N, C-alpha and C positions, 0 to 999 in steps of 0.2 A: 622672301615673298616675291613672286615673279609676275604679279598682276596688280593692276590698280584697283582701288576701291572707290566707287562712286556712291555718294549718299544723297538721295533725294529725301525731302522731309516736309512734314506738315509744319506750318509756322507755329513756333512755341513748343515744339516737341523736343528740342534740345539736340537736333540732328547735327548742327554745327559743332556743338560741344563733343558729341560722340566722335566726329571726325578728328577733332583736335586731339582727343585722348588717344585715338588710334595712331596718329602721327607721332605723338610723344612716346608711345610704347614701342613703336616699330622702327622709328627713324625715317619713315616715308615722308616725302615732301607733302606739304599741306597747301591746297590751292582753293582759294575762295576769292576774296577781293583782290588777291594778287593777280588773278586772271585778267581783271580789268586793267590793272596797272601795266602788266606786260603787253597787253593788247594796245594800250594807249602809246606806250613807248615805241612799238613797232610802226605805228603810223605817224609818229611825231606829234601826236595830239596830247595835250595835257590830260593827266589822268582824271582830274576833277571834271573836265568837260565830257569825257567819255562816260564817266560814272553818271553824270547828270542825264546824258542821253539814254543810258541804260535804264535809269529810273523812269524816264518818260515812256520808254519802250514797254517796260513791264507794266506800267500803269494803263497801257492800252491806247495811248495817244497815237502810236504808230501802227497799231494793230486794227484800227477801226477804219474800214474803207470809206466811211462817211466823214472822217476827220478832214477839216479844211486842208487843202494842198495835196491830198492823197493822189489826185489825178496827175500830179507832177511826177513824171517818171523818175527824176532824180530823188525826190522825196520818198517815193514808194520803194525804191531800191535800197534806201539807207539801212533799214533793219537787217536785210540780208548781208550787207557789207560788214556791219558791226558783228553779226553772228559769225560770219566767215572768219573774221580776225580772231574772235574768241576760240572758235573751233581749231584754228591753226595753232594757237598757243597751247590749248589742251593736248592736241595730238603730239606736238613736238615735245612737250613736257613728259608725256607718258612714254614716248619712244626713248627718251633719254634715260628715264628710270621710272618704275611704278610709283604712283603717288595716291594721295587721298584727295578726291575732287568733290566739292560740295555743289550740288545742283548744276545749273546752266546747261542742262541736257547733255552733260558729259558722257553719260552712258551711251546715248545714241551716237554721239560723236566718235567715241572709241570703238563702238561696234562697226560703224561705217569704215573706220580706219583698220578694222580687223586686228585690234589690239586686245590682249586679255584683260578681263576685268571681273569684279564682283559687284553686281548692282544691288543696292540696298535701299529700302524705303523705311524711314523712321516716322512713326505716328505716335499719338498719345491719346489715351482715353481719360486722362486726368485734366479736366478743363481748368481746374484751379491753378495747376502748375503752368499751363499754357498762358493763362491770363497773367500770372506772376511774371513770366518771362517777357511778355509783351510790355508790361509796366517797367520792369527793371532794365531790360536790354534796349528797348526802343523808346522808352520814356512816354509810352501811351497812357493817357489818363485812365484810371481803373474803370470808370463808367463807360469808356469807349472801347475797351480792350476786346470784348467779344466780337463786335462788329469789325474791328481792325483785323482780327485773326481770320475771320471769314473772307474779308477782302484780300488779304495777302495770299491765302490759299487759292482764291480765284485767279489772282494775278499769275501765280506760278502755273496753274493749270492752263491758262490762256497762252502764256509764253511757250510752254511745252507743246501744246497742240499746234500753235502757229508754225513753229520751226521744225517739228518732227512728225506731226500727225499722230502722235501717241497720247495716251491719256494718263494724266497725273494721278498717282495713287492706285492705279489698277494693279492688283497683286500679280496678275499674269505677266507683267512686264519686269518683274524683279526676281533676283535669285533668293532674296531674303527680306522678310518684312518683320519689323520689331516694334513692340509697343513699349516705348520708353516710360509711359505712365505707370505701367506695372513693373517693368524690369529695372528702371533707373538708367541713366546715361552710362554709368560705369559698366554695368552688366551688358548693355548693348554693345559697347566697345569690345568687351571681352569676347562676346559671342562672335562678332565679326572677325576678330583676329583669329579665333579658334577655327572658324569655318574656312577662312582663306588659307590657313596654314595646314589644313588637312592634307595628308599625303594622297596624291593622285586626284585631287579635286579638280573638276573642270567646270568653269563658270564663264558666262558671257561669250561663249564661243559661237553662238548663233544670234542673228539679228531677230530675236524672238518677237519683237513688235511687228516685224514684217510678215510673220506667220498668222497675224490676226486681222480680222476685218475691222480696222479702226479708222477707215476713211482717210 
């Protein structure tokens, strides 16, 4: 396989599990929380500190112009600095060898670097399964799970819009969209491996978001 796989996903869809299965079946490197750890190491910052910042960034505390301190140029520039470090890590990893990247706008980053990729969006119409994952994986109380899922998807949407100007979940921005609620995570992984292994397939060669009026 000569191109990376980027998986964006709805919260609770099992997209991370899909990516891990692909990595296990193909031997491609798997990049998720490792991105933060590598980025932290590059700047000599403890990984837990950078992860805490990333969580605050995703929660919107650094994306809200009305947030106290935003008028401070140093504060305002911080999200871009962190994103630049993560983008550098993703790009260098993909240049070294194709990998499986989970979220973090890796598709936009790799397109900008003109590196080959397959961009996938995993969603689920099985609300019960999504709630179960929220409870089991994130330890969310069952009574709060639905609201939590909505909030997390909004977080991802805001993060992507802020850094790339593209829209989370817009099918026009992906090479492949899969419903894990109907297919199951194993079948999703199988489909992605089959598609990227197809002879002569060409994916991710164009900055497709740039061809859309997405503000």
